[in-house]
N, C-alpha and C positions, 0 to 999 in steps of 0.2 A: 553229388550236390554238397557243397561246403557251407557251414553255418558260422557266420561272423557275429560278434557282439559289437554293436555300433553305438550303444547308449547305455549309460548307467545313472539311475536315480536312487539316492539314499536319503532316508530320514531316520535318524537314531538319536539316542539321548546325548551323543557327542557332538552334534551339529557338524561344523566343518573340520572338527579336530579328530575324527575317527581314526585316520591313518596315523596321525601323530601319537595318539594314545596307544594304539595297537602296536605300533613299531617300537614304542618305549616300554610297553608292558604296564601302562598306568590306567587303572580303572576309575570310573566316575560314577555318578548316579545312573540308575537303570530305568528311569521312567522318562519318556519324552515329554518335554514341557511345551506349553504354548498352544495346546489343542483343547477344544471344548470337551467336557466329559459328556457321556451319554452314548447311546447305541450307535451313533454315526461316527464316533471318534476314530475307530480304526479305518473307516472308509476315508475320512478326511486325510489321514496320514498316508494311506495308499495312493490317494488322488495326488497329493503333493509329490510323492516319489515318481509316479507316472509323468507328471508335468516335467520333472527334472530330467527324467530319461528321454523324453521326447525332445526337449530343448537341446540336450546334450548330443543327441544323434542327428539333429538338424532335419528331422522328418517334416515334409510339407503337409498341409491339411489334406491335399489330394492323396498323397501316399498313405496317410494315417487312415483314410477310409477303407483301404484294402487290408488293414492289419488285423490279425487275430489277437485274442487276449487270453492268456493263462496266468492271471494274478490271483493268488489264492490266500486263504487264511485257515489255520488249524482250528482256532477257537472262534474267530469271527465275533458276532454279537451275542455270544453265549451268556454274558452277564445280564442281558436284558431280554432273554427269551426270543431274540429276533436275529437269527443267523442270516445276514444278507448275502446274496450272491455277488461276490466282489467283482469277478470279470464281467458280469452282466452290467453292473452299475458303471464300471469303467468304460465298457464298450458304448454304452449310451451317452456317457458324459463326454467322450472324446470322438464319437462318431465312427468307431471302428466296426466295420461290417464283415470282417472275417470270422473264422471259427472262434467261438467263445466257450471256454471250458474251465470248470472249477475242479481243483484237485485238493482233496482233504486226506492227508496221510501223516497226521501227527507231526513230529519234529522233522520229518523228511519232506514236508509239504513244499518248502521252497525249492529244493533240488528237483523234486518230482515235477513241479510246475514248469521248470525250465526244460526238463526232459520231454515233457508233453509238447511244449512249444517248439523244441528242436525237431521232434518227430513230425509236426505239422509242416515245417519247412522241408524236411528231408523227403516227405511223401508228396510234395507238390501242392499241398492244400493251401499254402500261404507263402508269400515271399518275405513278409515281415510279421513278427509276433511280439507283442508287449507282454513280457513274462516276468514273474517274480512272486513275492509274497509279503504279507503284512501280519503283524501280531501286536496288539495293544490291549492286553487284558489283565494288567496288574491290578489285583484286588484281594481283599481278605478271602473271598471265596476260592479263587484260583490258587492262592498261596496255601490255604488250608488243604486243598485237595492233594497238591504235590507233597505237602508235609506228611500227610497220612500215608503216602506211598513210600516215604523214607528216602527221597532222593535229593532233598534240599540240604545245602551246606549248613553245618551246625553253627558256624560263626559268620556266615554271610560272606565268605571268601571262597571262590572256586579255585581249586588247585589241581588241574588235570595232570594225571600221571604221577603226582607226588604221593609218597607213601601215606602221608596224613590227610589225604583228600576225604572229604565226607559228603560230597554232592555239589550241585550246581546252584546258581543264584538266578532267579527269574529276571528277565529283562524285556524290552520292547524294541521294535524296529521294523522297517520296511525297506526292501531293495527291489527295484524293477530294472529290467534290462530290455533293450531293443535288440531282438534277435533278427538276423537278416541273411538271406541267401547271398553268399559271397559276391557272385557276379552282379547281383542287383545293387549291393552296397558300393561296389567299385565303380559302377556306371554313374552313380550320383555323387561320387567323390567323398563318401563317408569315411571318417576315421575309424579304425578297427582296433579294438582292444585286445582281441584274441579270437581264436577259432575253437568252437566246441567240436572236438574230433572223435570222442567216444563217450558212451553213456550206457548205464544199466540200472534197472529198477526191479528189485525182487521182493518176494515175501519170505520171511523166516519161518513162519508156521510153527513156532516153538512155544511161546508164552505170551500172555497178554501184555506184559510189560518188559520182560527180559529177552535179550537176544541169546541165541544158542551159544553157549560158552566155548564150543569147538571153533567158532569163527567161520565155519564152512560156508555160510551164506554170504558173508563179506568177501571171502575168497572168490566165490563164484561171480559175484558182482564185479569185482576188479577184473577177473579173467575175461568176462564178456565185454567189459569196457575197453580193455586193451586189444582184444580181438577185433572189435568194431573199428578202432582207430588204426590198427595195424602197427601199434607201438610195441616194443619189447621192454622188459623190466629195466634194463640199463638206461633207457631213455628218460625215465621219470626223475626229475630234478628236485621235486618237493611234494610232500603230501600234507594237505590240511585235513585233519581228522575231525570227527564229531566231537571227541574229547570233552565229555560232560563233567568230569571230575567225580563220577560215581565209581565205586570199586569195580562193579561188574562191567560197565561200559569200557572203561580204560583198559582193563585186562583183556577183555574180549577182542578189542581192536588190536592190541599188541600181539596177541596169539595169532590172530588172522594175518597180520602183516609179516610176521616171522615165518609162518607156514607158507605163504604165497611167494615172498621174495627171497626166502632163504638167507644166506649170508650177505646177499646184495643189499638188504634192508639196512645194514650197518653203515652204508654210504649214502643213505637218502635221509636228509633232514625232514623232520616231522614237527608240526606244531598245532596246537589248539589255541584259538584266540578267545575262548569263552572265559578265561580268567580275567580278561579285560572287559569284554562286551556283555558278560552274562549270557544266559541261555535265552535267546529270542524265540524259542519254540518253533512254530511253523516258519518263521521268517529267518531262522538262523542259517540254514544252508545258502540262501540267497545272499545275505549280508556277507557271509564268510567267503562266498565266491567272488564278491566284489573286492574284498580284502586281498584275495589271491591274485586278481588281475592287477591291483596296485602293486603288490609284491613283485610281480613279473616285470612291471614297468620300472619300478624303483631299483631292481636288482638287489632286493633286500628281503630276507625271510623274517617275519615277525616272531617274537619269542612265545613260548608257553610261560605265561606269567605265574607268579606265586608258587614256583617250584621250590619247595623247602627241603624235602628229604627224598632221595632216590628210592624208589620201590624196586627191590631186586627182581620182581616179576614183570615190571615195566622198565626194561633196560635199553630202550632205543634212543636215538638221537632226537630228543624232543626240543631241541634249542632252548634250553632252560633259562628263563629270566632275561636274557640279553639277546636281541636279534643279531643277525650277521649278514654281511654282504654275500650274496650268492646268486649266480646267473641262473635263471629259470627259463628253459625252453618249453618243457612240458611238465604239467602238474596234475595231481589227482585231488579231487575234493570228495570227501565221504560224508554222508548223513544217514541217520537212522531214526526211527520213530516207534513209539509204543504200538503194539499190534503186529510188530514184525517187519516194518518197512526198512529196506536197505537200498541205498542209492549211491551211485558213483558217477562222477563226470570227469573226463579228461579235457583239459584246455591246452592248446598249443599257442605259443607266441606267434603273432602274424609277422612274417618277414617279407 
């Protein structure tokens, strides 16, 4: 059973200019404007992303009733002591009567929500799943927490893989996809952005905030993902990494990619878009996957922005500062989260 992406809905601080900014490596403000403050704010943002995805996919109300929902949030309404069940709310709001599941896995929440949605289709529990994530929790409380952990950039600039990197910048966003069984999508004439062909979600079991510096869990996730898709290393044209701009994350990813791909990694372009978008926490993986799909369609790889000085320990092709034309047939998207969450998805261009 093949899984197609037939709709994308985005709400970010960049409005309609997300791809323009990402492709040029230009950052902007990191808070979404135009939404009421309060405990329902992140729900409002998620609801708008769902509306956009449904409209983009052309789903009828009749088909929508059969859909499952796996739209999640890492932080939710934590600021107000009321963590709402996002997929339940969306299911009720849009009349979705399929499986409704909430996935909370820190900064891997977005990718894991998509993996859960993919599995619902793969196992025949649904033909359509509304899947993705939302995060809208910028506040003194959240910023102070991450600051105490020592993971925030000292100058409010995220510099993934650059020697002078000092951490990430917090941001907000939501991205929702319509996932659909391929034959089902083709029968109704839906446009197809790409196919999800491989996926893996593992636990690192190493530390409450740090990944195992050996990179072994990342390696295992990529291995499982490629085995599931039937792809070999040479077929991967682009890797969009988690790339937070912290010393440990960027080095750990680099070590893992070198170990798994060997010398082949020298020919695979890699980039992190967090230097532009900031770190959207639970929503980051979903938003970055949407960027990957746009890159595939545009035949253009977005750069790793703010790359100032090469780190001799992070010496791969990170597409520094300036994007490049590059055909992408298959790509990998990686996401990790505090607590040891490690996730990987392979997407293939639909031909």
